[in-house]
C-alpha positions as CSV (number, residue, x, y, z in Angstrom):
1,X,72.8,108.9,58.6
2,X,72.8,112.6,58.2
3,X,74.9,115.6,56.4
4,X,76.8,116.8,59.7
5,X,80.4,116.2,59.9
6,X,81.9,115.0,62.9
7,X,85.5,116.2,64.2
8,X,87.4,114.6,67.0
9,X,90.6,116.1,68.5
10,X,92.5,113.8,69.8
11,X,92.7,110.1,69.3
12,X,93.7,108.4,72.8
13,X,91.8,105.4,73.2
14,X,88.0,106.9,74.0
15,X,88.7,109.1,70.9
16,X,89.3,106.1,68.8
17,X,86.3,104.3,70.4
18,X,83.9,107.7,69.2
19,X,85.6,107.8,65.8
20,X,85.3,104.0,65.0
21,X,81.4,103.6,66.1
22,X,80.8,107.2,64.5
23,X,82.2,106.4,61.4
24,X,80.5,102.6,61.5
25,X,77.2,104.9,61.8
26,X,77.5,105.9,58.6
27,X,78.8,109.9,59.9
28,X,81.3,111.5,58.2
29,X,84.1,112.4,60.6
30,X,87.9,114.1,60.4
31,X,90.3,113.4,63.3
32,X,93.1,115.1,64.8
33,X,95.8,114.3,67.1
34,X,97.2,116.2,69.5
35,X,100.5,116.3,68.9
36,X,100.0,116.5,65.0
37,X,100.8,119.1,63.0
38,X,97.5,121.7,62.3
39,X,95.7,120.3,59.6
40,X,92.4,122.5,60.6
41,X,90.4,122.2,57.1
42,X,88.1,119.4,57.8
43,X,88.3,120.3,61.5
44,X,86.8,124.2,60.4
45,X,84.3,122.7,58.3
46,X,82.7,120.2,60.9
47,X,79.2,120.8,62.5
48,X,80.2,119.1,65.6
49,X,83.5,119.2,67.2
50,X,84.4,117.0,70.3
51,X,87.9,117.2,72.0
52,X,88.6,114.0,73.7
53,X,91.8,114.8,75.2
54,X,93.4,115.0,79.0
55,X,91.8,117.3,81.4
56,X,95.5,119.1,82.1
57,X,95.9,119.4,78.7
58,X,92.4,120.6,77.6
59,X,92.8,124.5,78.0
60,X,96.1,124.5,76.1
61,X,94.3,122.7,73.1
62,X,91.4,124.6,73.2
63,X,93.2,127.9,72.8
64,X,95.4,126.3,69.9
65,X,91.9,125.2,67.8
66,X,89.3,126.7,69.1
67,X,89.3,130.6,67.3
68,X,88.9,128.5,64.0
69,X,85.9,126.7,65.2
70,X,83.5,127.3,61.9
71,X,80.4,130.0,62.2
72,X,77.5,128.4,64.6
73,X,79.1,124.8,65.1
74,X,78.5,123.0,68.2
75,X,81.9,122.1,69.9
76,X,81.6,119.3,73.3
77,X,84.5,117.5,75.4
78,X,85.0,114.1,76.3
79,X,87.1,114.6,79.6
80,X,86.0,113.5,82.6
81,X,85.9,116.8,84.9
82,X,83.4,119.3,83.4
83,X,84.9,122.4,85.2
84,X,88.3,123.1,83.6
85,X,86.7,121.9,80.2
86,X,83.7,124.4,79.8
87,X,86.3,127.4,81.6
88,X,88.1,126.6,78.5
89,X,85.6,126.8,76.0
90,X,84.0,130.2,77.3
91,X,87.4,131.4,77.5
92,X,88.5,130.1,73.7
93,X,85.6,129.7,71.7
94,X,83.4,132.3,69.3
95,X,80.5,133.7,70.7
96,X,78.2,132.5,68.2
97,X,79.3,128.8,68.9
98,X,77.3,126.3,70.5
99,X,78.5,123.9,73.3
100,X,77.1,120.3,74.1
101,X,79.8,118.6,76.0
102,X,79.5,114.5,76.9
103,X,80.8,112.3,78.9
104,X,80.9,108.4,78.7
105,X,80.7,106.7,82.0
106,X,82.9,103.5,81.4
107,X,86.3,102.9,79.7
108,X,87.0,102.2,76.6
109,X,86.9,98.6,76.9
110,X,83.5,97.7,77.9
111,X,80.6,97.9,75.9
112,X,78.7,101.3,75.8
113,X,75.3,99.4,74.9
114,X,73.4,100.2,78.2
115,X,75.7,102.7,79.8
116,X,75.1,105.7,81.4
117,X,76.2,109.1,78.8
118,X,76.1,112.5,80.1
119,X,74.8,114.9,78.0
120,X,75.4,118.6,79.0
121,X,73.6,121.7,77.2
122,X,76.0,124.4,78.3
123,X,74.9,126.9,75.6
124,X,72.9,125.3,73.0
125,X,69.4,125.7,71.5
126,X,67.5,122.4,71.4
127,X,68.2,121.2,67.7
128,X,71.9,121.3,68.8
129,X,71.4,119.1,71.5
130,X,68.8,116.6,69.3
131,X,71.7,116.2,66.7
132,X,74.8,115.2,69.2
133,X,72.3,113.1,70.7
134,X,71.3,111.8,67.1
135,X,75.3,111.3,66.8
136,X,75.9,109.5,69.6
137,X,72.8,106.8,69.4
138,X,75.1,104.7,67.6
139,X,76.9,104.0,70.9
140,X,73.2,102.5,72.2
141,X,73.9,104.4,75.7
142,X,71.3,105.7,78.1
143,X,71.8,109.6,77.9
144,X,71.7,111.4,81.2
145,X,71.0,115.1,81.2
146,X,72.9,116.8,83.8
147,X,74.6,120.6,84.0
148,X,78.6,120.7,84.5
149,X,78.7,121.4,87.8
150,X,76.4,118.4,88.3
151,X,78.5,116.4,86.9
152,X,81.4,117.1,88.7
153,X,79.9,116.3,92.1
154,X,78.0,113.1,90.7
155,X,81.7,111.4,89.3
156,X,83.5,112.9,92.5
157,X,80.7,111.3,94.5
158,X,81.3,107.8,92.6
159,X,84.6,107.9,90.9
160,X,87.1,110.0,92.8
161,X,87.1,107.8,96.2
162,X,86.6,104.6,94.8
163,X,89.6,105.3,92.4
164,X,91.9,106.5,95.6
165,X,90.4,102.9,97.2
166,X,92.2,100.5,94.4
167,X,95.1,102.7,93.7
168,X,95.9,102.4,97.3
169,X,95.3,98.5,97.0
170,X,98.0,98.1,94.5
171,X,100.5,100.3,96.0
172,X,100.0,98.2,99.2
173,X,100.6,95.0,97.5
174,X,103.5,96.4,95.5
175,X,105.1,97.7,98.8
176,X,104.9,94.3,100.4
177,X,106.4,92.6,97.3
178,X,103.1,90.5,96.8
179,X,101.1,89.4,93.9
180,X,97.6,89.3,96.1
181,X,96.4,86.3,93.9
182,X,99.1,84.2,95.1
183,X,98.1,85.0,99.2
184,X,95.7,82.9,100.3
185,X,94.1,85.9,102.2
186,X,93.3,87.6,98.8
187,X,91.5,84.9,96.7
188,X,87.7,83.9,96.2
189,X,84.8,85.8,96.7
190,X,85.1,89.5,97.1
191,X,88.8,89.4,96.9
192,X,88.2,88.2,93.5
193,X,86.3,91.6,92.6
194,X,89.0,93.7,94.4
195,X,92.2,92.5,92.8
196,X,90.4,92.4,88.9
197,X,89.6,95.9,89.5
198,X,92.9,97.2,90.7
199,X,94.1,95.4,87.8
200,X,91.9,97.2,85.5
201,X,93.0,100.2,86.9
202,X,96.7,100.3,86.6
203,X,96.0,98.8,83.1
204,X,94.6,102.2,82.0
205,X,96.4,105.5,81.7
206,X,97.7,107.4,84.5
207,X,95.8,110.5,83.7
208,X,92.0,109.5,83.1
209,X,92.2,109.3,87.1
210,X,94.9,112.0,87.7
211,X,92.7,114.3,85.5
212,X,89.4,113.2,87.8
213,X,91.1,114.0,91.1
214,X,92.9,116.8,90.5
215,X,91.0,119.0,88.4
216,X,87.3,117.8,89.8
217,X,86.1,120.6,92.6
218,X,84.4,118.3,94.7
219,X,87.2,115.0,94.1
220,X,90.4,116.3,96.5
221,X,88.2,116.8,99.8
222,X,86.7,113.0,99.2
223,X,89.9,111.8,98.4
224,X,91.0,113.7,101.8
225,X,88.3,112.1,103.7
226,X,88.8,108.6,102.8
227,X,92.3,108.6,103.5
228,X,91.5,110.0,107.0
229,X,88.7,107.3,107.6
230,X,91.3,104.6,107.1
231,X,93.7,106.1,109.3
232,X,91.7,106.5,112.5
233,X,90.0,102.8,111.9
234,X,93.8,101.8,111.2
235,X,94.6,103.9,114.6
236,X,91.7,102.1,116.3
237,X,92.3,98.2,115.1
238,X,96.2,99.1,116.1
239,X,94.8,100.3,119.8
240,X,92.6,97.1,119.8
241,X,89.5,99.5,120.7
242,X,86.7,97.4,120.2
243,X,83.8,99.3,121.5
244,X,85.1,102.5,119.6
245,X,85.8,100.6,116.3
246,X,82.5,98.8,116.5
247,X,80.2,102.0,117.4
248,X,82.0,103.6,114.6
249,X,81.6,101.1,111.6
250,X,77.6,100.4,113.1
251,X,77.0,104.1,112.9
252,X,78.5,104.1,109.4
253,X,76.4,101.4,108.7
254,X,73.2,102.6,109.5
255,X,73.9,106.2,107.7
256,X,74.5,104.4,104.7
257,X,72.7,101.3,104.2
258,X,70.0,101.7,107.6
259,X,70.0,98.9,110.1
260,X,70.7,95.0,109.0
261,X,68.3,93.0,107.5
262,X,67.9,89.3,107.3
263,X,66.7,89.1,103.8
264,X,69.3,89.7,100.8
265,X,67.9,89.2,97.7
266,X,67.9,93.0,97.0
267,X,71.7,92.6,97.2
268,X,74.2,94.1,94.1
269,X,76.2,90.9,94.5
270,X,75.4,87.2,95.3
271,X,77.4,84.4,96.8
272,X,77.3,82.6,93.6
273,X,78.7,85.4,91.5
274,X,81.9,85.9,93.4
275,X,83.9,83.1,93.2
276,X,83.9,82.7,89.3
277,X,86.4,85.1,88.9
278,X,89.8,84.6,90.5
279,X,93.4,85.1,89.1
280,X,94.8,82.5,91.8
281,X,93.5,78.7,92.9
282,X,90.8,79.1,96.0
283,X,92.2,78.3,99.1
284,X,90.6,74.9,100.9
285,X,88.8,77.6,103.7
286,X,88.4,80.9,103.5
287,X,90.9,83.2,105.3
288,X,89.2,86.1,107.2
289,X,89.8,89.7,106.3
290,X,88.9,93.0,108.2
291,X,88.3,94.6,104.9
292,X,89.5,97.8,105.8
293,X,89.3,99.5,102.9
294,X,85.5,98.6,102.7
295,X,84.8,99.9,106.0
296,X,86.6,103.3,105.4
297,X,84.5,103.9,102.3
298,X,81.4,103.9,103.9
299,X,82.8,105.5,107.0
300,X,83.7,108.2,104.5
301,X,81.0,108.2,102.5
302,X,79.2,108.9,106.2
303,X,80.6,112.0,107.1
304,X,80.6,113.4,103.6
305,X,76.7,112.6,104.0
306,X,76.9,110.6,100.6
307,X,74.3,108.5,99.7
308,X,76.1,106.0,97.1
309,X,72.5,104.9,95.4
310,X,71.6,108.7,94.7
311,X,73.5,108.4,91.4
312,X,73.2,105.2,90.2
313,X,71.7,106.6,87.0
314,X,75.4,107.4,86.3
315,X,77.2,105.7,87.9
316,X,80.5,103.5,86.3
317,X,80.5,100.1,85.9
318,X,83.7,99.9,88.6
319,X,81.8,101.8,91.0
320,X,78.4,99.2,90.8
321,X,80.9,96.4,91.9
322,X,82.6,98.5,94.3
323,X,79.1,99.3,96.0
324,X,78.0,95.7,95.3
325,X,81.0,94.7,97.7
326,X,80.5,97.2,100.4
327,X,77.0,96.4,100.5
328,X,77.9,92.8,100.4
329,X,79.8,93.1,103.7
330,X,77.8,95.9,105.5
331,X,74.1,94.0,104.9
332,X,75.3,90.5,106.1
333,X,75.2,91.4,109.7
334,X,77.4,88.0,110.7
335,X,79.9,89.1,107.9
336,X,80.3,92.7,109.1
337,X,80.8,91.0,112.7
338,X,83.5,88.9,111.5
339,X,85.1,91.7,110.0
340,X,85.1,93.5,113.3
341,X,86.4,90.9,115.4
342,X,89.1,90.1,113.0
343,X,90.3,93.6,112.6
344,X,91.0,93.9,116.7
345,X,91.8,90.8,117.9
346,X,93.6,89.1,114.8
347,X,97.2,91.0,113.9
348,X,98.1,88.2,111.4
349,X,97.8,91.2,108.3
350,X,98.9,94.2,110.3
351,X,102.0,95.0,108.2
352,X,99.4,94.6,105.1
353,X,96.7,97.1,106.9
354,X,99.4,99.8,108.0
355,X,101.2,99.5,104.0
356,X,97.0,100.2,102.3
357,X,96.9,103.2,105.2
358,X,100.1,104.6,104.2
359,X,99.1,104.1,100.4
360,X,96.1,105.7,100.9
361,X,97.6,108.7,103.0
362,X,100.2,109.2,99.9
363,X,97.6,109.0,97.4
364,X,95.6,111.9,98.9
365,X,98.9,114.2,99.6
366,X,99.9,113.8,96.2
367,X,96.5,114.6,95.1
368,X,96.4,117.7,97.2
369,X,99.5,119.2,96.3
370,X,98.1,119.0,92.8
371,X,101.4,117.2,92.2
372,X,101.0,115.3,88.5
373,X,104.7,114.2,87.8
374,X,104.7,112.5,91.2
375,X,101.2,111.1,90.4
376,X,102.5,109.5,87.2
377,X,105.7,108.2,88.4
378,X,104.1,106.4,91.6
379,X,101.1,105.3,89.1
380,X,103.4,103.8,86.6
381,X,105.9,102.6,89.2
382,X,102.9,100.2,90.6
383,X,101.6,99.6,87.0
384,X,105.2,98.2,85.9
385,X,105.1,95.8,89.0
386,X,101.7,94.1,88.0
387,X,102.3,94.6,83.8
388,X,102.8,90.9,83.6
389,X,99.3,89.9,84.2
390,X,97.6,92.6,82.4
391,X,96.3,90.4,79.8
392,X,95.1,87.7,81.6
393,X,93.6,89.8,84.5
394,X,91.6,92.0,81.6
395,X,90.3,89.1,80.3
396,X,88.7,88.0,83.9
397,X,87.8,91.6,84.7
398,X,85.9,91.7,81.6
399,X,83.9,88.5,81.6
400,X,83.5,89.7,85.1
401,X,82.0,93.0,84.5
402,X,80.0,91.6,81.7
403,X,78.5,88.4,84.0
404,X,77.8,90.9,86.8
405,X,76.1,94.0,84.7
406,X,73.6,91.1,83.1
407,X,72.6,90.1,86.5
408,X,71.9,93.6,87.5
409,X,70.0,93.9,84.5
410,X,67.7,90.7,84.9
411,X,67.3,91.5,88.7
412,X,65.6,94.9,87.6
């Protein structure tokens, strides 16, 4: 491919994926695991060095290796939050070093072809940006040029609250000692998407989500608002305040999706896709659900003045599915009215809703306090609970994402 040498510091799941694809494309590369003794000679000779380390460790790792960067080299990072990454680069890299960062907006188990890959030219000439793009062209991804600040705002808008919702679902099911695929309320249609994405998150490393939540300047406020939306809607449900509840849900719908329409040909998801990917046996008749998690996300977007469609060009597969099932509910007037009726009139699953509300507030408090250890302990406890089904869930979830993504591309 060329004479440039690529250096990768950090061989976690994403670092390994980058190393494999860059190597297979014919580029020379050198790697370094954070915890190994410092064998810096190959890295000193690298033309582009990528730090693929956790956000909480980025400053210490750059402080250790950054001063040894060769003259005129290009340095970047693959962390999900750019504020601490850029701060570390500016603090510890020599002034002659250029900075071109990146971020693949998907997990290591997703095919990068066609997925957004953010390129951040923080301090570099165009020739250096072009070199980084040539190296990363082996991903087959779609380059999205952004500044570090805009990147963090978009990832907060599209990922932080989405992760909080699924983390809260898992925490609620674990607290109730439930495997949701064994409960008729949570099987079929929208529920399949919820369960598969929840399992996908908990099968990954905890620091992926903790880093984005705690180090992204915009994320804490958004996660706090989601917990507030969940809590306030739950209180209206519990008090059977139909008028106030309905007005609030409809106001959020109007702000985010506009007024309801009879046609649904533009929806991101369709009926025929939703029933295909279940971890349990579908019941004979659908069990009604108030979908508090979905009502709350739109209420959160409304209060934060977020238009979820603004950032589709650099959204993750998980966010696109989350938005898909959300608009599926809100742009179907009959289904939304059913959610409202169930929320006010049916107390059958009120205990589940209570646990979900508690979980949303708990995750928000851990993030607000910057409690990384508390976050890790909570995540890994729930992860262990669901672990026996990760293998099957990963297979079904990957197929679900692949099928739905292909459907979305064909619609475009």
